[in-house]
C-alpha positions as CSV (number, residue, x, y, z in Angstrom):
1,A,-5.0,-8.6,-16.2
2,W,-5.2,-4.9,-15.3
3,F,-3.0,-1.9,-15.6
4,D,-2.8,1.9,-15.4
5,E,0.1,3.5,-17.2
6,F,-1.2,7.0,-16.3
7,D,-1.1,8.2,-19.9
8,G,-4.0,10.5,-19.6
9,T,-4.4,13.9,-18.0
10,S,-6.3,13.0,-14.9
11,V,-6.9,10.1,-12.5
12,D,-9.0,7.4,-14.3
13,T,-12.0,7.0,-12.0
14,N,-13.0,3.9,-13.9
15,K,-10.0,2.3,-12.2
16,W,-9.5,4.3,-9.0
17,E,-11.8,5.7,-6.3
18,F,-10.6,8.6,-4.2
19,M,-10.9,8.2,-0.4
20,L,-11.4,11.6,1.0
21,G,-11.1,13.4,4.4
22,D,-9.5,12.5,7.6
23,G,-10.9,8.9,7.9
24,S,-13.9,9.8,10.0
25,A,-16.3,9.1,7.2
26,Y,-14.9,5.5,7.1
27,G,-15.1,5.1,10.9
28,I,-11.3,5.5,11.4
29,P,-10.4,9.1,12.4
30,G,-6.8,9.8,11.6
31,W,-7.0,6.8,9.3
32,G,-6.4,4.6,12.3
33,N,-2.8,5.8,12.7
34,N,-3.1,9.3,14.1
35,E,-2.2,10.7,10.6
36,L,-2.1,14.4,10.1
37,Q,-3.3,14.8,6.5
38,Y,-6.7,15.5,4.9
39,Y,-7.1,13.6,1.6
40,R,-8.4,15.5,-1.4
41,T,-8.7,14.9,-5.1
42,N,-6.6,17.7,-6.3
43,N,-3.4,16.4,-4.7
44,A,-3.3,13.6,-7.3
45,T,-2.4,14.7,-10.8
46,V,-1.6,12.8,-14.0
47,A,0.8,14.2,-16.6
48,N,3.7,12.9,-18.8
49,G,2.8,9.3,-18.1
50,E,3.0,9.6,-14.3
51,L,0.7,9.9,-11.4
52,T,2.0,12.4,-8.8
53,I,0.6,12.4,-5.3
54,T,1.6,15.7,-3.6
55,A,1.6,16.2,0.2
56,K,1.2,19.9,1.0
57,K,1.6,21.8,4.2
58,E,-1.7,23.7,4.1
59,S,-4.7,23.9,6.4
60,F,-7.8,22.1,5.2
61,G,-10.7,20.3,6.9
62,G,-9.1,20.9,10.3
63,K,-5.8,19.3,9.3
64,A,-2.5,21.0,8.7
65,Y,-1.6,18.9,5.7
66,T,-3.3,17.6,2.5
67,S,-2.5,14.6,0.3
68,S,-4.4,11.9,-1.7
69,R,-5.4,8.3,-1.3
70,L,-6.7,6.0,-4.0
71,R,-8.1,2.5,-4.1
72,T,-9.4,0.0,-6.7
73,L,-12.3,-1.4,-4.6
74,N,-15.0,-2.8,-6.9
75,K,-13.0,-1.6,-9.9
76,G,-10.1,-4.0,-9.5
77,D,-10.3,-6.9,-7.1
78,W,-8.3,-10.1,-7.4
79,T,-7.5,-13.4,-5.6
80,Y,-3.9,-14.1,-6.4
81,G,-1.6,-12.6,-9.0
82,R,1.4,-10.4,-9.5
83,F,1.0,-6.8,-8.4
84,E,3.6,-4.3,-9.3
85,M,4.3,-0.5,-9.2
86,R,7.2,1.6,-10.5
87,A,7.6,4.6,-8.3
88,K,9.9,7.3,-7.0
89,L,9.6,7.9,-3.2
90,P,9.8,11.1,-1.2
91,S,12.2,11.8,1.6
92,G,11.8,13.7,4.8
93,Q,10.8,13.1,8.4
94,G,7.2,12.1,8.8
95,L,6.5,11.2,5.1
96,W,4.8,7.9,4.5
97,P,4.1,6.6,1.0
98,A,2.5,3.2,0.6
99,F,1.4,0.7,-2.0
100,W,-0.8,-2.0,-0.4
101,M,-3.9,-4.2,-0.4
102,L,-6.9,-4.8,1.7
103,S,-9.6,-7.5,1.5
104,S,-12.5,-6.5,-0.8
105,V,-14.8,-9.0,1.1
106,P,-13.9,-8.7,4.8
107,D,-15.8,-11.9,5.7
108,Y,-13.1,-12.9,8.2
109,G,-13.8,-9.9,10.4
110,G,-12.6,-6.3,11.1
111,W,-9.0,-5.2,10.7
112,A,-6.8,-7.1,10.6
113,A,-8.7,-10.4,10.7
114,S,-9.5,-10.0,7.0
115,G,-5.8,-9.3,6.2
116,E,-3.6,-6.5,4.8
117,V,-0.7,-6.8,2.4
118,D,1.8,-4.1,2.5
119,I,3.7,-4.3,-0.9
120,M,5.8,-1.2,-0.2
121,E,5.9,1.2,2.7
122,S,8.6,3.7,3.3
123,K,9.6,6.1,6.1
124,G,10.7,9.4,4.6
125,Q,13.4,9.8,7.2
126,N,15.0,6.6,6.0
127,P,13.8,6.3,2.4
128,E,16.4,3.6,1.5
129,K,14.6,1.0,3.7
130,I,11.5,-0.6,2.2
131,Y,9.0,-2.4,4.4
132,N,7.0,-5.5,3.3
133,T,4.5,-6.7,5.8
134,L,1.4,-8.9,6.4
135,H,-1.3,-8.0,8.9
136,Y,-3.6,-10.8,10.0
137,G,-4.9,-12.8,13.0
138,G,-8.0,-11.5,14.8
139,P,-9.8,-8.1,14.8
140,F,-7.9,-5.3,16.6
141,P,-6.5,-5.6,19.2
142,A,-6.1,-9.3,18.6
143,N,-4.3,-8.7,15.3
144,T,-0.6,-9.4,14.6
145,F,1.8,-8.9,11.7
146,S,5.0,-10.3,10.2
147,G,7.4,-9.1,7.6
148,S,10.8,-7.7,7.0
149,G,12.6,-4.8,5.3
150,T,15.0,-4.5,2.5
151,F,17.3,-1.7,1.5
152,L,17.6,0.0,-1.9
153,P,21.1,0.4,-3.3
154,A,22.9,3.2,-1.6
155,G,22.2,6.6,-3.2
156,T,19.2,5.4,-5.2
157,A,16.3,6.2,-2.8
158,G,15.3,9.2,-4.9
159,S,15.2,7.2,-8.2
160,F,12.5,5.0,-9.7
161,H,12.3,1.4,-8.5
162,E,9.8,-1.4,-9.1
163,Y,8.0,-2.9,-6.1
164,A,5.9,-6.1,-6.5
165,I,4.4,-9.1,-4.9
166,E,3.5,-12.5,-6.3
167,W,0.6,-13.9,-4.4
168,Q,-0.4,-17.5,-4.8
169,R,-2.3,-19.9,-2.6
170,G,-0.4,-20.2,0.6
171,E,2.6,-18.0,-0.3
172,I,3.3,-14.3,-0.9
173,R,6.7,-13.2,-2.3
174,W,8.0,-9.6,-2.4
175,Y,10.3,-8.2,-5.1
176,V,12.2,-5.0,-5.6
177,D,13.5,-4.4,-9.1
178,D,12.7,-8.1,-9.8
179,Q,14.9,-9.3,-7.0
180,L,13.2,-11.6,-4.5
181,V,13.6,-9.9,-1.1
182,S,11.0,-11.7,1.2
183,T,8.8,-14.7,1.3
184,Q,5.9,-15.5,3.7
185,N,3.9,-18.7,3.8
186,S,2.9,-18.8,7.5
187,W,0.0,-16.8,8.8
188,Y,-3.5,-17.4,10.3
189,S,-7.0,-16.1,10.7
190,T,-9.2,-16.5,13.8
191,A,-12.2,-16.9,11.4
192,G,-11.0,-19.5,8.9
193,P,-8.4,-22.2,8.1
194,F,-5.1,-21.5,6.4
195,P,-4.6,-19.9,3.9
196,A,-7.3,-17.5,5.2
197,P,-7.4,-14.6,5.2
198,F,-5.3,-14.4,2.0
199,D,-7.6,-16.5,-0.1
200,V,-10.3,-14.0,-1.2
201,N,-10.5,-10.9,-3.3
202,F,-8.2,-8.0,-2.4
203,H,-7.9,-4.5,-3.9
204,L,-5.0,-2.1,-4.3
205,L,-4.4,1.2,-2.5
206,L,-2.0,4.0,-3.2
207,N,-1.6,6.8,-0.6
208,F,0.8,9.3,0.8
209,A,0.3,10.0,4.5
210,V,1.9,12.7,6.6
211,G,2.7,11.8,10.2
212,G,1.2,9.0,12.1
213,N,2.3,6.2,14.4
214,F,4.5,4.5,11.9
215,V,6.7,7.5,10.9
216,G,6.1,10.2,13.5
217,N,5.4,13.9,12.9
218,P,7.2,16.0,10.2
219,S,10.1,18.1,11.5
220,D,11.1,21.7,10.7
221,S,13.5,20.2,8.1
222,T,10.8,18.3,6.2
223,V,10.3,20.0,2.8
224,F,6.8,20.6,1.5
225,P,5.3,20.1,-1.0
226,A,6.6,16.6,-1.2
227,T,5.8,14.2,-4.1
228,Y,5.2,10.4,-4.5
229,V,5.5,9.7,-8.2
230,I,4.1,6.5,-9.8
231,D,5.0,5.5,-13.3
232,Y,2.6,2.6,-13.6
233,V,0.6,0.0,-11.7
234,R,0.2,-3.5,-13.3
235,V,-1.5,-6.7,-12.4
236,Y,-0.7,-10.1,-13.9
237,A,-2.5,-13.4,-13.6
238,L,-0.5,-16.3,-12.0
239,P,-1.2,-20.0,-11.6
240,V,-3.6,-20.5,-8.8
241,D,-1.4,-23.0,-6.9
242,P,2.2,-22.2,-6.0
243,P,5.0,-24.4,-7.2
244,L,5.6,-25.7,-3.6
245,A,4.8,-29.4,-3.4
246,Q,5.8,-29.5,0.3
247,L,2.8,-27.3,1.3
248,V,0.0,-29.4,2.7
249,F,-3.4,-27.8,3.4
250,D,-5.7,-29.2,6.0
């Protein structure tokens, strides 16, 4: 349904929009997580069939680090499908790469009432553990989340792996290297009946944060520049309804 193999020489802005700065322009200083980086365009480069997002230790815009954040809002928006990325993750205290989704039509309310799907999050200090999480409920601070983590095979955290979800009506399944690692089919929204909020268009985000509430600050041992390397991002259409006859919707 949609793909980017990163075969060009620069980020395809027909598919991706850069989100710039420290989050203040979007009403979320520190990107809502007390992150330490300033997002720029020149920290995302395309060469040899790969997108590389580089986190650098450099002062810019009042921040001590720079990196990049990309999204497909209004360029790639979907209700249901399979969303996958093949990537190599960075390691180091305070490094936070992510591949995730937000609602393109936040009709259910402010974060996280309109939902968030974390396809892959990683803490650089423990890069073998992959987090897969849903955020939902009401607007902050009445939001909640659910999810689990899985572990990459020992010694492979610095290698390429494929991270994916299959999202159908009433169920989201997480895969690592095509192995099912998590399933969720129970959530809620304060602004609509199940399967809200995960029943409207969402878009993809790719970003590489430095510091923040989830990972903590970098340490003296964290090596910069650090890279988050993405081989491809692909979206496939799936049947609208899940193969789960036991699900009953009110």
